[in-house]
C-alpha positions as CSV (number, residue, x, y, z in Angstrom):
1,M,0.0,-0.1,0.0
2,D,1.5,3.4,-1.0
3,T,0.4,6.1,1.2
4,T,0.2,9.8,0.2
5,R,2.4,12.7,1.2
6,T,-0.1,14.1,3.8
7,E,-0.9,10.6,5.4
8,L,2.9,10.1,6.6
9,K,4.0,13.8,6.7
10,N,5.4,14.5,10.3
11,T,5.0,10.8,11.5
12,P,7.7,8.7,13.1
13,T,8.3,7.0,9.6
14,H,8.8,10.4,7.9
15,D,11.3,11.5,10.6
16,N,13.1,8.1,10.3
17,L,13.6,8.6,6.6
18,R,15.1,12.0,7.3
19,R,17.3,10.7,10.1
20,G,18.4,7.7,7.9
21,F,19.2,10.2,5.1
22,L,21.4,12.4,7.3
23,R,23.1,9.3,8.7
24,E,23.9,7.9,5.5
25,A,24.9,11.1,3.8
26,G,27.1,11.9,6.8
27,N,28.7,8.4,6.9
28,A,29.5,8.8,3.1
29,H,31.4,12.0,3.7
30,R,33.1,10.6,6.8
31,Y,34.3,7.7,5.0
32,L,35.5,9.8,1.9
33,Y,37.6,11.8,4.4
34,F,38.9,8.7,6.2
35,A,39.8,7.2,2.7
36,R,41.6,10.4,1.8
37,I,43.6,10.1,5.1
38,A,44.4,6.6,4.5
39,G,45.8,7.4,0.9
40,I,47.8,10.2,2.2
41,E,49.3,7.6,4.9
42,G,50.0,5.3,1.9
43,L,47.3,2.8,2.9
44,P,45.7,1.9,-0.5
45,G,43.7,-1.1,0.8
46,P,41.8,0.7,3.6
47,A,41.5,3.6,1.3
48,K,39.7,1.5,-1.3
49,I,37.4,-0.1,1.2
50,L,36.5,3.3,2.7
51,N,35.9,4.8,-0.8
52,D,33.7,1.7,-1.7
53,L,31.7,2.0,1.6
54,A,31.3,5.7,0.9
55,E,29.8,4.9,-2.5
56,S,27.4,2.4,-0.9
57,C,26.2,5.0,1.7
58,L,25.7,7.5,-1.1
59,C,23.4,5.0,-2.7
60,N,21.6,4.5,0.6
61,A,21.2,8.2,1.0
62,H,19.9,8.5,-2.5
63,G,17.3,5.7,-1.6
64,H,16.1,7.8,1.3
65,L,15.8,10.8,-0.9
66,D,13.7,8.9,-3.4
67,L,11.4,8.0,-0.6
68,L,11.4,11.5,0.8
69,K,10.2,12.9,-2.4
70,R,6.7,12.4,-1.5
71,F,7.1,14.7,1.6
72,G,9.4,17.3,0.2
73,D,13.0,18.3,0.6
74,P,14.3,17.1,4.1
75,F,16.1,20.4,4.7
76,T,13.2,22.9,3.4
77,D,10.0,20.8,3.1
78,L,9.8,22.2,-0.6
79,P,8.7,19.9,-3.3
80,M,11.5,17.9,-4.7
81,G,11.9,15.5,-7.6
82,A,11.8,17.4,-10.7
83,S,14.8,19.4,-11.6
84,E,13.0,22.7,-11.1
85,H,11.8,21.8,-7.7
86,N,15.2,20.4,-6.8
87,L,17.0,23.6,-7.7
88,L,14.4,25.7,-6.0
89,A,15.1,23.5,-2.7
90,A,18.8,23.8,-3.1
91,V,18.7,27.6,-3.7
92,T,16.3,28.0,-0.6
93,S,18.5,25.8,1.7
94,T,21.8,27.4,0.5
95,A,20.6,31.0,0.8
96,E,19.5,30.0,4.4
97,E,23.1,28.7,5.0
98,A,24.6,31.9,3.8
99,D,22.3,34.3,5.4
100,E,21.4,32.8,8.6
101,F,23.0,29.4,9.6
102,Y,26.7,30.0,9.1
103,P,26.6,33.7,10.3
104,D,25.0,32.5,13.5
105,L,27.7,29.9,13.8
106,V,30.4,32.5,13.3
107,K,28.8,34.7,16.1
108,K,28.6,31.8,18.6
109,A,32.2,30.6,17.7
110,Q,33.4,34.2,18.5
111,E,31.4,34.4,21.7
112,D,32.9,31.0,22.8
113,G,36.4,32.6,22.1
114,C,37.1,30.4,19.1
115,P,38.5,32.7,16.4
116,D,39.8,29.9,14.2
117,I,36.5,28.1,14.1
118,A,34.7,31.4,13.6
119,G,37.0,32.0,10.7
120,W,36.1,28.6,9.3
121,F,32.3,29.3,9.5
122,A,33.0,32.8,7.8
123,T,34.7,30.8,5.1
124,L,31.6,28.5,4.7
125,T,29.3,31.7,4.8
126,R,31.1,33.0,1.7
127,T,31.2,29.5,0.1
128,S,27.5,29.2,0.5
129,R,26.9,32.6,-0.9
130,N,28.9,31.4,-4.0
131,H,26.9,28.2,-4.1
132,S,23.6,30.2,-3.8
133,E,24.7,32.4,-6.8
134,R,25.6,29.5,-8.9
135,L,22.3,27.8,-8.0
136,D,20.4,30.9,-9.0
137,Q,22.4,30.9,-12.1
138,A,21.6,27.2,-12.9
139,L,17.8,27.9,-12.3
140,A,17.9,31.0,-14.5
141,E,19.4,29.0,-17.2
142,M,17.2,26.2,-16.9
143,H,14.1,28.7,-17.2
144,Q,15.8,30.5,-20.2
145,G,16.3,26.9,-21.8
146,L,12.8,26.1,-21.2
147,A,11.6,29.4,-22.7
148,T,13.8,29.0,-25.7
149,T,12.6,25.4,-26.3
150,K,8.9,26.7,-26.0
151,E,9.6,29.5,-28.6
152,K,11.0,27.0,-30.9
153,T,8.1,24.7,-30.7
154,A,5.6,27.4,-30.9
């Protein structure tokens, strides 16, 4: 039985899909980091295993996202699935990172007396702004391409 978006929204199952996605995505990136370190240390065997596990975790995370589509993006709750929806969700979450999330972390790290960490968060603020601009550009290019395609078929 396939349930609708509204029937499972904000249920433990919905929450578990979000949690599972975050866990798998986080594990994938941790394993990639660990593989890079193993490679630097001249340990190709462990590096390969960690890279393979990271790829497996990414597949699992994508599986969670496929199921989460019925509820919306796990970070914004906006619709996801089609490229336009995916780009809008990415633009929204990245803009929030640049405008609120990371600046907040900068402030808290400064308050805690951690200038090096505050500097790292400030770098991520700038990176998120750059990402947001690039995502805006991708969305505009997609809309322009769709408009051009419609003009050609009209």
